[in-house]
N, C-alpha and C positions, 0 to 999 in steps of 0.2 A: 504494500500500500504506500510505497514511497515514490513510485514512478509510473507514469502513464506512457505507453508507447503505442502509436497507431501507424500502420503502413497502408498506404493508399496508392493505387495506380491511377494517375491522371493522364488522360488521353490527349496530351499536348507535349510539345517539345520542352526540354528543360529550360531553355531561354525564356519561353513564354510563361512557364510556371514561376520562374524566378521574378519576372516582372509583376505578376499578380501578387506574389508574396511581399515584395519589397517596394513596390510603388504605392505610396500612401493612399492615393485616391482609389486605386484598384483594390487595395487591401480593405478599405472601408466598405466597398460594394459587397464583397463576399463575406466579410467578417461580421457585418452588421453594426457599423459604427460611423461616426462622423468626427471630423477634426478640423481645426484651422491650421494645424502644423503642415509643413510641406514635404518633409523628407525623413526617411529613416537613414541614419548613419551611426557608426559606432560611437558610443558615448552620449548619444542624444536621448533626451527624455521626450516622448511623444504623448500628448494628452488626447484622449478620446472620450466620446460620449456614446453609450450604447444606443442603437436604434431597434433592438429586439423588443417585440411586444411584451409588455409587462415590466421591462427594464429600461424603458426610454429615458434618456438623459442621465443614466448612471455613469458617473465619471470614473475613468480608469487611466492609468499611465503604463507605458512600457518603456523600459530603459534598455536601449539597444546595446547588446554585448559584442556581437561579432557579425560580420558580413563578409563571406567569401563568395564572390560572384558565381552563381549557378551551382553552388555546392552546399553552403551552410549559412543559416540566418538564425540568430538567437537573441533573446531578450529576457529580462527579469521583470516580474510584476507581482503585485499582491493579488492572488487569484480568488475567484469565487465572488459571490454576492456578499457584501458587507451588511450585517444586520444593523438595525437602528441602534444607535448608541455604542456600537462596537468600535473600539479604538485600536487601530492596527499599527500605530506608531511603534517602531522598534521591532516589529515582526519581520523576520528575514523573508525576502521574496523567493518565489520558485523560479526555476530556469526553464524556459521554453526554447527548444531547438528544432529547427526544420533542416533535414538533410535531404538532398536531391541526388538522384542517380538515374542514368539512362536505363530504360527497361524496354522489353519488347512491347510495342504498342504505345509508348509514351514515356512518362517519367514516374519513377517510384519516389514518393515523398514519405519520409518518416518524420512524424512529429513526436517529440518526447518532452514531457514535463516532469521535472524532478525537484526534490527538496521539500516535499510535503511533511516529512518528519520534523522539520525545523519550524513549522507554523506553531502559533500559540496553541496551548494544550487542548482547547475545546474545538479547534478548527480542522485538524487533519482529515478525519474520516468524512465529515460533511463536505469539505471542499474537494477532496479526492473524488467523491461520488459525483458532485456537480461537474467537475472538469472532465471526468471520464466520459460522460455523456456529451459534454460540450465539445470535446475534440472530435468525437464521432460526427456530430452535427456540422462542425466547421469544415472538416475534410470533405464531407458530402457537398457542402455549400461551395467550396472551392472547385470541386469537380463539375458541379452544375454551371457555375460561373464560366469556367473555361470551355464548356461544351456548347455555350450559346454562340451561334454563328458570328455575330458581331464582335464578341470578345475573343474568340479563337483566332480571328484574322488579325488582331492588333499586333 
């Protein structure tokens, strides 16, 4: 229960998947978020607001850790839905990593989130469960986004 890992075959070239992952405006479209920030880059903190039904305008941040073009993209964040009155100041973030590799028929993307064991004592099992389903949803959303004709051609 310390690590989530999802492997998904995306029927698009690695360069196209990379742009969807690391272009902020494209990321917002498939991830279900909005931002006024313009770029992911190592060391940047990017502020987002959720656009998911029931979680509209929930603010979250990602701190970009690494970007190796068309290979690896990672960030740290405070995962899960914050409960009313919950203070996450001082809680260590989890690490989200996307790894891309060529595969027959497209690109194999592996998303891994680790560090749940370091969350505050009452959060690991609840947040792990939320994010386990969340990454399944997000990888399906990315696949749908890249399979739309207008998006695939970009």
